C-alpha positions as a Markdown table, in Angstrom:
| # | Residue | x | y | z |
|---|---|---|---|---|
| 1 | Met | -20.8 | 2.6 | 37.8 |
| 2 | Ala | -17.7 | 4.6 | 38.3 |
| 3 | Ser | -16.5 | 7.7 | 40.1 |
| 4 | Pro | -15.9 | 10.9 | 38.1 |
| 5 | Ala | -12.9 | 11.0 | 35.9 |
| 6 | Pro | -9.7 | 11.9 | 37.9 |
| 7 | Asn | -7.6 | 14.8 | 36.9 |
| 8 | Ala | -4.6 | 14.1 | 34.6 |
| 9 | Ala | -2.1 | 14.9 | 37.3 |
| 10 | Ser | -3.3 | 12.1 | 39.5 |
| 11 | Ala | -3.8 | 9.6 | 36.6 |
| 12 | Asp | -0.2 | 10.2 | 35.3 |
| 13 | Arg | 1.5 | 9.6 | 38.6 |
| 14 | Glu | 4.5 | 7.4 | 38.7 |
| 15 | Thr | 3.6 | 3.7 | 38.9 |
| 16 | Ser | 4.6 | 1.7 | 42.0 |
| 17 | Ser | 3.7 | -2.0 | 41.2 |
| 18 | Ala | 4.4 | -4.8 | 38.7 |
| 19 | Tyr | 0.8 | -4.6 | 37.4 |
| 20 | Arg | 0.7 | -4.1 | 33.7 |
| 21 | Gly | -2.7 | -3.7 | 32.0 |
| 22 | Arg | -3.6 | -2.5 | 28.5 |
| 23 | Leu | -6.1 | -0.8 | 26.3 |
| 24 | Ala | -6.3 | -2.3 | 22.8 |
| 25 | Pro | -8.8 | -0.5 | 20.6 |
| 26 | Ser | -9.2 | -1.5 | 17.0 |
| 27 | Pro | -9.6 | 1.5 | 14.7 |
| 28 | Thr | -12.4 | 0.1 | 12.5 |
| 29 | Gly | -15.0 | 2.6 | 13.7 |
| 30 | Tyr | -15.7 | 5.1 | 16.5 |
| 31 | Leu | -15.7 | 3.8 | 20.1 |
| 32 | His | -19.1 | 3.1 | 21.6 |
| 33 | Val | -20.4 | 3.0 | 25.2 |
| 34 | Gly | -19.5 | -0.7 | 25.5 |
| 35 | His | -15.9 | 0.0 | 24.7 |
| 36 | Val | -15.9 | 2.9 | 27.1 |
| 37 | Arg | -17.0 | 0.8 | 30.1 |
| 38 | Thr | -14.4 | -1.9 | 29.3 |
| 39 | Phe | -11.6 | 0.7 | 28.9 |
| 40 | Trp | -12.6 | 2.5 | 32.0 |
| 41 | Thr | -12.5 | -0.7 | 33.9 |
| 42 | Ala | -9.0 | -1.4 | 32.6 |
| 43 | Phe | -7.9 | 2.1 | 33.6 |
| 44 | Gln | -9.4 | 1.8 | 37.1 |
| 45 | Arg | -7.8 | -1.6 | 37.7 |
| 46 | Ala | -4.4 | -0.4 | 36.7 |
| 47 | Arg | -4.8 | 2.8 | 38.7 |
| 48 | Glu | -6.0 | 1.0 | 41.9 |
| 49 | Ala | -3.0 | -1.4 | 41.6 |
| 50 | Gly | -0.6 | 1.5 | 41.2 |
| 51 | Gly | 0.5 | -0.1 | 37.9 |
| 52 | Thr | 1.2 | 0.7 | 34.3 |
| 53 | Leu | -1.4 | 1.0 | 31.6 |
| 54 | Val | -0.4 | 0.4 | 28.0 |
| 55 | Met | -2.1 | 1.7 | 24.9 |
| 56 | Arg | -1.8 | -0.6 | 21.9 |
| 57 | Met | -3.5 | 0.2 | 18.6 |
| 58 | Glu | -4.7 | -3.1 | 17.0 |
| 59 | Asp | -4.8 | -2.0 | 13.4 |
| 60 | Leu | -4.2 | -5.3 | 11.6 |
| 61 | Asp | -7.3 | -5.3 | 9.5 |
| 62 | Pro | -6.1 | -3.6 | 6.3 |
| 63 | Asp | -9.7 | -3.3 | 4.8 |
| 64 | Arg | -11.4 | -1.7 | 7.8 |
| 65 | Cys | -8.8 | 0.2 | 9.9 |
| 66 | Arg | -8.6 | 3.9 | 9.3 |
| 67 | Pro | -6.2 | 6.5 | 10.8 |
| 68 | Val | -9.1 | 8.8 | 11.5 |
| 69 | Tyr | -10.6 | 6.1 | 13.9 |
| 70 | Ala | -7.2 | 5.6 | 15.6 |
| 71 | Glu | -6.9 | 9.3 | 16.3 |
| 72 | Ala | -10.5 | 9.5 | 17.4 |
| 73 | Ala | -10.0 | 6.6 | 19.9 |
| 74 | Leu | -7.0 | 8.3 | 21.5 |
| 75 | Asp | -8.8 | 11.7 | 21.6 |
| 76 | Asp | -12.0 | 10.2 | 23.0 |
| 77 | Leu | -10.3 | 8.2 | 25.8 |
| 78 | Arg | -8.2 | 11.2 | 26.8 |
| 79 | Trp | -11.4 | 13.3 | 26.9 |
| 80 | Leu | -13.0 | 10.7 | 29.3 |
| 81 | Gly | -10.0 | 11.2 | 31.7 |
| 82 | Ile | -8.3 | 7.9 | 30.9 |
| 83 | Arg | -4.5 | 8.1 | 30.9 |
| 84 | Trp | -1.9 | 5.5 | 30.0 |
| 85 | Gln | 1.9 | 5.4 | 30.6 |
| 86 | Glu | 3.0 | 3.8 | 27.3 |
| 87 | Gly | 1.5 | 4.1 | 23.9 |
| 88 | Pro | 1.8 | 5.2 | 20.2 |
| 89 | Asp | 0.9 | 8.9 | 20.8 |
| 90 | Asn | 2.8 | 11.3 | 18.6 |
| 91 | Asn | 2.7 | 14.0 | 21.3 |
| 92 | Gly | 1.9 | 14.5 | 24.9 |
| 93 | Pro | 3.2 | 12.7 | 28.0 |
| 94 | Asn | 2.3 | 9.2 | 26.8 |
| 95 | Lys | 4.7 | 8.9 | 23.9 |
| 96 | Gly | 6.5 | 5.7 | 23.4 |
| 97 | Gly | 7.8 | 3.2 | 26.0 |
| 98 | Pro | 10.2 | 0.3 | 26.3 |
| 99 | Phe | 8.1 | -2.2 | 24.4 |
| 100 | Gly | 7.2 | -0.3 | 21.3 |
| 101 | Pro | 6.1 | 0.1 | 18.6 |
| 102 | Tyr | 2.6 | 0.2 | 20.1 |
| 103 | Val | 0.9 | -0.1 | 16.7 |
| 104 | Gln | 0.3 | -3.7 | 15.6 |
| 105 | Ser | 0.9 | -3.0 | 11.9 |
| 106 | Lys | 4.5 | -2.1 | 12.8 |
| 107 | Arg | 5.1 | -5.4 | 14.7 |
| 108 | Ser | 5.2 | -7.9 | 11.9 |
| 109 | Ser | 8.6 | -9.3 | 12.8 |
| 110 | Ile | 7.4 | -10.2 | 16.3 |
| 111 | Tyr | 4.4 | -12.1 | 14.9 |
| 112 | Leu | 6.6 | -14.0 | 12.4 |
| 113 | Asp | 8.9 | -15.1 | 15.2 |
| 114 | Val | 6.0 | -16.6 | 17.1 |
| 115 | Trp | 4.6 | -18.2 | 13.9 |
| 116 | Arg | 8.0 | -19.9 | 13.3 |
| 117 | Lys | 8.2 | -21.1 | 16.9 |
| 118 | Leu | 4.8 | -22.7 | 16.6 |
| 119 | Leu | 5.6 | -24.2 | 13.2 |
| 120 | Arg | 8.8 | -25.8 | 14.4 |
| 121 | Thr | 7.1 | -27.6 | 17.3 |
| 122 | Gly | 4.5 | -29.1 | 15.0 |
| 123 | Arg | 1.6 | -26.9 | 16.2 |
| 124 | Leu | 0.5 | -25.5 | 12.9 |
| 125 | Phe | -0.7 | -26.7 | 9.5 |
| 126 | Pro | -1.4 | -24.9 | 6.3 |
| 127 | Cys | -5.1 | -24.8 | 5.3 |
| 128 | Arg | -6.0 | -24.4 | 1.7 |
| 129 | Cys | -9.8 | -24.5 | 2.3 |
| 130 | Ser | -11.8 | -21.5 | 1.2 |
| 131 | Arg | -14.9 | -20.3 | 3.0 |
| 132 | Lys | -16.9 | -22.0 | 0.2 |
| 133 | Asp | -15.0 | -25.3 | 0.6 |
| 134 | Leu | -15.7 | -25.4 | 4.4 |
| 135 | Ala | -19.3 | -24.3 | 4.0 |
| 136 | Val | -19.9 | -27.2 | 1.6 |
| 137 | Val | -18.4 | -29.7 | 4.1 |
| 138 | Leu | -20.3 | -28.4 | 7.1 |
| 139 | Asp | -23.6 | -28.2 | 5.1 |
| 140 | Ala | -23.2 | -31.8 | 3.8 |
| 141 | Pro | -25.4 | -34.5 | 5.3 |
| 142 | His | -22.5 | -36.1 | 7.1 |
| 143 | Gly | -20.7 | -32.8 | 7.9 |
| 144 | Gly | -21.5 | -33.4 | 11.6 |
| 145 | Ala | -19.7 | -36.7 | 11.5 |
| 146 | Gln | -16.7 | -35.3 | 9.9 |
| 147 | Thr | -16.6 | -32.5 | 12.5 |
| 148 | Gln | -16.9 | -35.1 | 15.2 |
| 149 | Gln | -13.8 | -36.9 | 13.9 |
| 150 | Ser | -11.9 | -33.7 | 14.3 |
| 151 | Gly | -12.9 | -33.2 | 17.8 |
| 152 | Gly | -16.7 | -32.8 | 18.4 |
| 153 | Lys | -19.8 | -31.3 | 17.0 |
| 154 | Ser | -20.0 | -27.6 | 16.5 |
| 155 | Asp | -22.0 | -25.8 | 19.2 |
| 156 | Ser | -22.7 | -22.9 | 16.7 |
| 157 | Asp | -25.8 | -22.8 | 14.6 |
| 158 | Asp | -24.3 | -20.1 | 12.5 |
| 159 | Ser | -23.7 | -21.5 | 9.0 |
| 160 | Lys | -21.5 | -18.7 | 7.9 |
| 161 | Leu | -17.9 | -20.1 | 7.7 |
| 162 | Asn | -15.3 | -17.5 | 8.6 |
| 163 | Asp | -11.7 | -18.1 | 7.6 |
| 164 | Asn | -10.8 | -14.8 | 9.2 |
| 165 | Pro | -13.0 | -14.7 | 12.3 |
| 166 | Asp | -11.1 | -11.8 | 13.9 |
| 167 | His | -11.7 | -9.4 | 11.0 |
| 168 | Glu | -15.4 | -10.0 | 10.3 |
| 169 | Pro | -17.5 | -6.9 | 10.9 |
| 170 | Asp | -20.5 | -8.7 | 12.5 |
| 171 | Gln | -19.0 | -11.9 | 13.8 |
| 172 | Glu | -16.8 | -12.3 | 16.9 |
| 173 | Pro | -13.9 | -14.7 | 17.1 |
| 174 | Asp | -15.8 | -16.9 | 19.5 |
| 175 | Asp | -18.5 | -17.6 | 16.9 |
| 176 | Glu | -16.2 | -19.5 | 14.5 |
| 177 | Pro | -17.7 | -22.9 | 13.6 |
| 178 | Leu | -15.6 | -25.9 | 14.4 |
| 179 | Tyr | -13.1 | -26.6 | 11.7 |
| 180 | Pro | -13.9 | -30.1 | 10.1 |
| 181 | Gly | -10.2 | -31.1 | 9.9 |
| 182 | Thr | -10.0 | -31.1 | 6.1 |
| 183 | Cys | -6.3 | -30.1 | 5.9 |
| 184 | Arg | -5.3 | -31.3 | 9.4 |
| 185 | Leu | -3.0 | -34.2 | 8.3 |
| 186 | Phe | -1.1 | -32.1 | 5.7 |
| 187 | Met | 2.1 | -32.0 | 7.9 |
| 188 | Gly | 1.6 | -35.2 | 9.7 |
| 189 | Gly | 1.6 | -33.7 | 13.2 |
| 190 | Thr | 5.4 | -34.0 | 13.6 |
| 191 | Pro | 7.7 | -31.3 | 14.9 |
| 192 | Gln | 9.3 | -29.2 | 12.1 |
| 193 | Leu | 12.9 | -29.3 | 13.1 |
| 194 | Pro | 15.5 | -26.9 | 11.6 |
| 195 | Gly | 16.6 | -28.1 | 8.2 |
| 196 | Pro | 15.2 | -28.5 | 4.7 |
| 197 | Thr | 11.6 | -29.3 | 5.9 |
| 198 | Ala | 11.4 | -26.2 | 8.1 |
| 199 | Ser | 13.1 | -23.9 | 5.6 |
| 200 | Glu | 10.4 | -24.7 | 3.1 |
| 201 | Phe | 8.1 | -22.6 | 5.3 |
| 202 | Glu | 10.3 | -19.7 | 6.5 |
| 203 | Asp | 7.3 | -17.4 | 6.0 |
| 204 | Pro | 3.6 | -18.1 | 6.0 |
| 205 | Gly | 3.2 | -17.4 | 2.3 |
| 206 | Gly | -0.2 | -17.0 | 0.7 |
| 207 | Thr | -2.1 | -19.5 | 2.7 |
| 208 | Asn | -4.1 | -19.7 | 5.9 |
| 209 | Trp | -2.3 | -21.4 | 8.9 |
| 210 | Arg | -4.3 | -23.1 | 11.6 |
| 211 | Phe | -3.3 | -24.1 | 15.1 |
| 212 | Arg | -3.8 | -27.8 | 15.7 |
| 213 | Val | -5.8 | -28.0 | 19.0 |
| 214 | Pro | -5.1 | -30.9 | 21.2 |
| 215 | Asp | -8.4 | -32.7 | 21.1 |
| 216 | Gly | -9.9 | -33.2 | 24.5 |
| 217 | Glu | -7.5 | -31.0 | 26.4 |
| 218 | Val | -9.3 | -29.1 | 29.1 |
| 219 | Val | -8.7 | -25.3 | 29.4 |
| 220 | Glu | -9.7 | -24.0 | 32.8 |
| 221 | Phe | -9.1 | -20.5 | 34.2 |
| 222 | Val | -10.6 | -18.4 | 36.9 |
| 223 | Asp | -11.8 | -15.1 | 35.5 |
| 224 | Val | -11.3 | -12.2 | 38.1 |
| 225 | Asn | -14.8 | -10.9 | 37.3 |
| 226 | Leu | -16.9 | -13.8 | 36.1 |
| 227 | Gly | -15.4 | -16.7 | 38.1 |
| 228 | Pro | -14.3 | -20.2 | 37.0 |
| 229 | Gln | -14.4 | -21.0 | 33.2 |
| 230 | Arg | -14.0 | -24.3 | 31.5 |
| 231 | Phe | -13.6 | -25.2 | 27.8 |
| 232 | Val | -12.6 | -28.4 | 26.0 |
| 233 | Ala | -10.4 | -28.2 | 22.9 |
| 234 | Gly | -12.0 | -29.9 | 19.9 |
| 235 | Arg | -15.5 | -29.7 | 21.4 |
| 236 | Asp | -16.0 | -26.1 | 22.3 |
| 237 | Phe | -13.7 | -24.8 | 19.6 |
| 238 | Gly | -11.6 | -26.4 | 16.8 |
| 239 | Asp | -8.4 | -25.8 | 14.9 |
| 240 | Phe | -8.3 | -22.0 | 14.6 |
| 241 | Val | -6.6 | -19.6 | 12.2 |
| 242 | Val | -3.4 | -18.0 | 13.4 |
| 243 | Trp | -2.2 | -16.5 | 10.1 |
| 244 | Arg | -4.3 | -15.4 | 7.1 |
| 245 | Arg | -3.6 | -16.0 | 3.5 |
| 246 | Asp | -3.5 | -12.2 | 2.9 |
| 247 | Gly | -0.3 | -12.0 | 5.1 |
| 248 | Val | -2.0 | -10.8 | 8.3 |
| 249 | Pro | -1.7 | -12.6 | 11.7 |
| 250 | Ser | -5.0 | -13.4 | 13.4 |
| 251 | Tyr | -6.2 | -11.7 | 16.5 |
| 252 | Gln | -5.4 | -14.8 | 18.5 |
| 253 | Leu | -1.7 | -14.9 | 17.6 |
| 254 | Ala | -1.1 | -11.2 | 17.6 |
| 255 | Cys | -2.8 | -10.7 | 20.9 |
| 256 | Val | -0.7 | -13.4 | 22.6 |
| 257 | Ala | 2.5 | -12.2 | 21.0 |
| 258 | Asp | 1.9 | -8.6 | 22.0 |
| 259 | Asp | 0.7 | -9.3 | 25.6 |
| 260 | Ala | 3.7 | -11.6 | 26.2 |
| 261 | Ala | 6.2 | -9.1 | 24.7 |
| 262 | Met | 4.7 | -6.2 | 26.6 |
| 263 | Arg | 4.7 | -8.1 | 29.8 |
| 264 | Ile | 1.0 | -7.6 | 30.4 |
| 265 | Thr | -0.1 | -9.1 | 33.7 |
| 266 | Glu | -3.9 | -8.7 | 33.4 |
| 267 | Val | -6.1 | -8.5 | 30.3 |
| 268 | Val | -9.4 | -6.6 | 30.7 |
| 269 | Arg | -11.8 | -7.1 | 27.8 |
| 270 | Gly | -15.4 | -8.0 | 27.0 |
| 271 | Ala | -17.1 | -11.3 | 27.9 |
| 272 | Asp | -17.7 | -12.1 | 24.2 |
| 273 | Leu | -14.0 | -13.1 | 24.1 |
| 274 | Leu | -14.1 | -15.8 | 26.8 |
| 275 | Lys | -13.7 | -18.6 | 24.3 |
| 276 | Ser | -10.9 | -16.7 | 22.6 |
| 277 | Thr | -9.2 | -16.7 | 26.0 |
| 278 | Ala | -9.3 | -20.5 | 25.9 |
| 279 | Arg | -7.7 | -20.5 | 22.5 |
| 280 | Gln | -5.0 | -18.1 | 23.6 |
| 281 | Ile | -4.2 | -20.1 | 26.7 |
| 282 | Leu | -3.4 | -23.0 | 24.3 |
| 283 | Leu | -1.0 | -20.7 | 22.4 |
| 284 | Tyr | 0.7 | -19.7 | 25.7 |
| 285 | Arg | 1.1 | -23.3 | 26.6 |
| 286 | Ala | 2.6 | -24.1 | 23.2 |
| 287 | Leu | 5.0 | -21.3 | 23.5 |
| 288 | Gly | 6.0 | -22.1 | 27.1 |
| 289 | Ile | 4.8 | -18.8 | 28.5 |
| 290 | Asn | 2.7 | -18.1 | 31.6 |
| 291 | Pro | -0.5 | -16.4 | 30.6 |
| 292 | Pro | -1.7 | -13.2 | 32.2 |
| 293 | Asp | -4.8 | -13.0 | 34.5 |
| 294 | Trp | -8.1 | -12.4 | 32.9 |
| 295 | Tyr | -10.9 | -9.9 | 33.7 |
| 296 | His | -13.9 | -10.1 | 31.3 |
| 297 | Cys | -16.5 | -7.4 | 31.5 |
| 298 | Arg | -20.2 | -8.0 | 31.0 |
| 299 | Leu | -21.4 | -6.7 | 27.7 |
| 300 | Val | -23.5 | -3.5 | 27.2 |
| 301 | Val | -26.6 | -4.2 | 25.1 |
| 302 | Asp | -29.1 | -2.0 | 23.4 |
| 303 | His | -32.8 | -1.7 | 24.4 |
| 304 | Asn | -33.5 | -4.7 | 22.1 |
| 305 | Gly | -31.0 | -6.9 | 24.0 |
| 306 | Arg | -28.5 | -6.9 | 21.2 |
| 307 | Arg | -24.8 | -6.3 | 22.1 |
| 308 | Leu | -23.5 | -3.0 | 20.9 |
| 309 | Ala | -21.3 | -2.8 | 17.8 |
| 310 | Lys | -19.5 | 0.0 | 16.0 |
| 311 | Arg | -22.5 | 0.2 | 13.6 |
| 312 | His | -24.5 | 1.7 | 16.5 |
| 313 | Asp | -23.5 | 5.2 | 15.6 |
| 314 | Ser | -26.0 | 6.9 | 17.9 |
| 315 | Leu | -24.2 | 5.4 | 20.9 |
| 316 | Ser | -20.6 | 6.1 | 19.7 |
| 317 | Leu | -18.6 | 8.2 | 22.1 |
| 318 | Arg | -18.1 | 10.7 | 19.3 |
| 319 | Ala | -21.8 | 11.2 | 18.8 |
| 320 | Leu | -22.5 | 11.4 | 22.5 |
| 321 | Arg | -19.8 | 14.1 | 22.9 |
| 322 | Gln | -21.4 | 16.1 | 20.1 |
| 323 | Arg | -24.7 | 15.9 | 21.9 |
| 324 | Gly | -23.2 | 17.6 | 24.8 |
| 325 | Leu | -22.8 | 14.7 | 27.3 |
| 326 | Thr | -20.0 | 14.9 | 29.8 |
| 327 | Pro | -17.7 | 12.0 | 30.9 |
| 328 | Met | -19.7 | 11.7 | 34.1 |
| 329 | Asn | -23.0 | 11.4 | 32.0 |
| 330 | Ile | -21.5 | 8.6 | 29.9 |
| 331 | Leu | -19.8 | 6.7 | 32.7 |
| 332 | Ser | -22.8 | 6.7 | 35.0 |
| 333 | Ala | -25.4 | 6.1 | 32.2 |
| 334 | Asp | -28.2 | 3.7 | 33.2 |
| 335 | Leu | -27.8 | 1.4 | 30.2 |
| 336 | Pro | -28.9 | -2.2 | 30.1 |
| 337 | Ile | -26.2 | -4.8 | 30.8 |
| 338 | Glu | -26.1 | -8.4 | 29.6 |
| 339 | Ile | -26.4 | -10.8 | 32.5 |
């Protein structure tokens, strides 16, 4: 798959282009082979472009993120030969940078600012529905009709409703069932101009906030690796959570806010996030910001055809290192790839 890891001196050379890529591990477990291939691709693309690679630790899940996993991710990626020019490291040549802090749990003011901008242009509405409430609606005999009224039938046969899709251990953001529109009319769809109405919601409070997708709007983009992609808002995905009732911004909002603030020009990540890219493009449009380019890597699967997850301890980078494998062994491994 890849050439042997370069030495640190060549990887840490001064950048010479406007290209800005990023590594964005979530410290909810040890990195596995799938992560390695994606991060190696991000590293190689930044290196070949003569650009900058940013390390950002996405530690917004308070229940699952652990400092030990964050330290392990930095250590494992350095061991592979991956180098970055900006990041949260406490020591070494990669400390800090102009767009820090590089740890999401320390960037709450940035996320609040984006939330307020979306609110004041009428893009958001508060959702008081619990998972149980939404599951009852979707399981009801006419649940499909209610879903159709809010923008189309769900293409997911997963009956598990997920208020917080970005923080569910075994469910990806793209698997979120279509929201049935229960609370959609709460704010009437009108812009929230400065004044008493807007000041009522100066912070998200203890509720979920959803982005009101423009039903029928087509989201098209050309993925650098996988080619043309097309999604229809309200049909392929519905109103999605951007802020959780426990005070945490969703993956969708935080990712857009950070990539924009850090001036990322290309996002390299797994193909399981293609639909999330469509959601995020809508956020970019709502904020009046040009999105980055996208490069989605094909997924690594196990011998049963299931995509790898952090629960696959035997294929974690930490376990493979302990078994004596070298970076070249891991990067050139003949593992099955999802087509």
